[in-house]
C-alpha positions in Angstrom: -6.9 110.4 47.5 -10.3 108.9 47.9 -11.6 106.1 45.8 -15.1 106.4 44.7 -17.2 103.2 44.7 -20.2 102.8 42.6 -23.3 101.6 44.4 -24.3 98.6 42.4 -27.6 96.9 43.2 -27.4 93.6 44.9 -28.2 90.6 42.8 -31.4 88.6 43.2 -31.5 85.6 45.4 -32.1 82.2 43.7 -35.7 82.1 44.9 -36.4 85.6 43.6 -34.8 84.9 40.3 -36.7 81.7 39.7 -39.9 83.4 40.8 -39.3 86.1 38.3 -38.7 83.5 35.6 -42.0 81.7 36.4 -43.8 85.0 36.6 -42.5 86.3 33.3 -43.4 83.1 31.5 -46.8 83.0 33.1 -47.4 86.6 31.9 -46.2 85.7 28.4 -48.6 82.7 28.3 -51.6 84.6 29.6 -50.9 87.6 27.3 -50.5 85.3 24.3 -53.7 83.4 25.0 -55.6 86.7 25.6 -54.3 88.3 22.4 -54.8 85.2 20.4 -58.5 85.0 21.5 -59.5 88.6 21.1 -57.1 90.7 19.0 -54.2 89.2 17.1 -52.8 85.8 16.1 -49.2 84.6 16.1 -48.0 86.8 18.9 -46.5 84.0 21.1 -43.0 84.1 19.9 -42.3 87.8 20.6 -43.9 87.5 24.0 -41.9 84.4 24.9 -38.7 86.0 23.6 -39.2 89.1 25.8 -39.9 86.8 28.8 -36.7 84.9 28.2 -34.7 88.1 27.7 -36.0 89.5 31.0 -35.3 86.2 32.8 -31.8 86.1 31.3 -31.1 89.7 32.4 -32.2 89.3 36.0 -31.8 85.5 36.5 -28.5 85.1 34.8 -27.6 81.8 33.2 -29.7 79.5 35.3 -32.7 81.8 34.9 -32.2 81.9 31.2 -32.1 78.1 30.9 -35.2 77.7 33.1 -37.1 80.4 31.1 -36.1 78.7 27.8 -37.3 75.3 29.0 -40.6 76.7 30.5 -41.3 78.8 27.4 -40.7 75.8 25.0 -42.9 73.6 27.1 -45.7 76.1 27.4 -45.5 77.1 23.7 -45.8 73.4 22.8 -48.7 72.8 25.2 -50.7 76.0 24.4 -50.0 76.7 20.8 -50.3 73.4 19.0 -53.5 71.5 18.8 -53.4 67.7 18.8 
């Protein structure tokens, strides 16, 4: 009797996962700034939430923590005026 093995994709390396985290947060920041300036206000939270979800999915726990920290820092820096 043959055993069938599922071909699961290989996980991302640590460098790829962290690069994906930084890229997803950068896209969320740029998208939020663009939409805030030209189209809609208060769209930062859903964009950052989506970026953290993508980072947690592909970057696992370390990616989720890094994405959460980066999104909180960038939200604080770009969203609140002094």
